[in-house]
C-alpha positions in Angstrom: -100.8 17.0 -62.7 -100.0 13.4 -63.3 -97.5 13.2 -60.4 -100.0 14.9 -58.1 -102.7 12.5 -59.0 -100.4 9.5 -58.5 -99.2 10.9 -55.2 -102.8 11.3 -54.0 -103.8 7.8 -55.1 -100.8 6.4 -53.2 -101.6 8.4 -50.1 -105.2 7.3 -50.2 -104.3 3.7 -50.7 -101.8 3.8 -47.8 -104.3 5.4 -45.4 -107.0 3.0 -46.4 -104.6 0.0 -45.8 -103.7 1.4 -42.4 -107.4 1.9 -41.5 -108.3 -1.6 -42.6 -105.4 -3.1 -40.6 -106.3 -1.1 -37.5 -110.0 -2.2 -37.6 -109.2 -5.8 -38.2 -106.6 -5.9 -35.4 -109.0 -4.3 -33.0 -111.7 -6.8 -34.0 -109.3 -9.7 -33.3 -108.3 -8.3 -29.9 -112.0 -7.8 -29.0 -113.1 -11.2 -30.1 -110.4 -13.1 -28.4 -110.4 -11.2 -25.1 -114.1 -11.7 -24.1 -115.7 -15.0 -23.2 -118.4 -15.8 -25.8 -122.0 -15.4 -24.7 -123.5 -18.5 -23.2 -120.1 -20.1 -22.4 -119.9 -21.6 -18.9 -118.2 -19.3 -16.4 -116.6 -22.3 -14.6 -113.2 -23.4 -15.9 -112.9 -26.7 -17.8 -111.3 -29.5 -15.8 -108.4 -31.1 -17.5 -106.5 -34.3 -16.5 -102.9 -33.8 -15.3 -100.2 -36.3 -15.9 -97.7 -36.5 -13.0 -94.6 -38.6 -12.9 -92.0 -39.2 -10.2 -88.5 -38.0 -10.9 -85.9 -40.7 -10.8 -82.2 -40.0 -10.6 -80.3 -41.9 -13.2 -77.6 -44.0 -11.6 -76.4 -45.8 -14.7 -76.9 -49.2 -13.3 -75.4 -48.6 -9.8 -77.7 -49.0 -6.8 -75.5 -46.8 -4.7 -73.1 -44.0 -5.5 -69.4 -45.1 -6.0 -67.0 -44.6 -3.2 -63.4 -43.5 -3.9 -60.8 -45.4 -1.8 -57.1 -44.3 -1.6 
């Protein structure tokens, strides 16, 4: 009887843990996938930093020419 009781407690605890994990995971997915009520539907404008790409020539203004 003791082994049966221990087995049922273990099974109940495991199923409860799975149920809690499932509900919390679903809640997280739902709360992060929907825009909150009252939030502006327009996207937020953000500043962009752009730079020009320079080729590194290691101090030479022109590429070296090989002469035989």
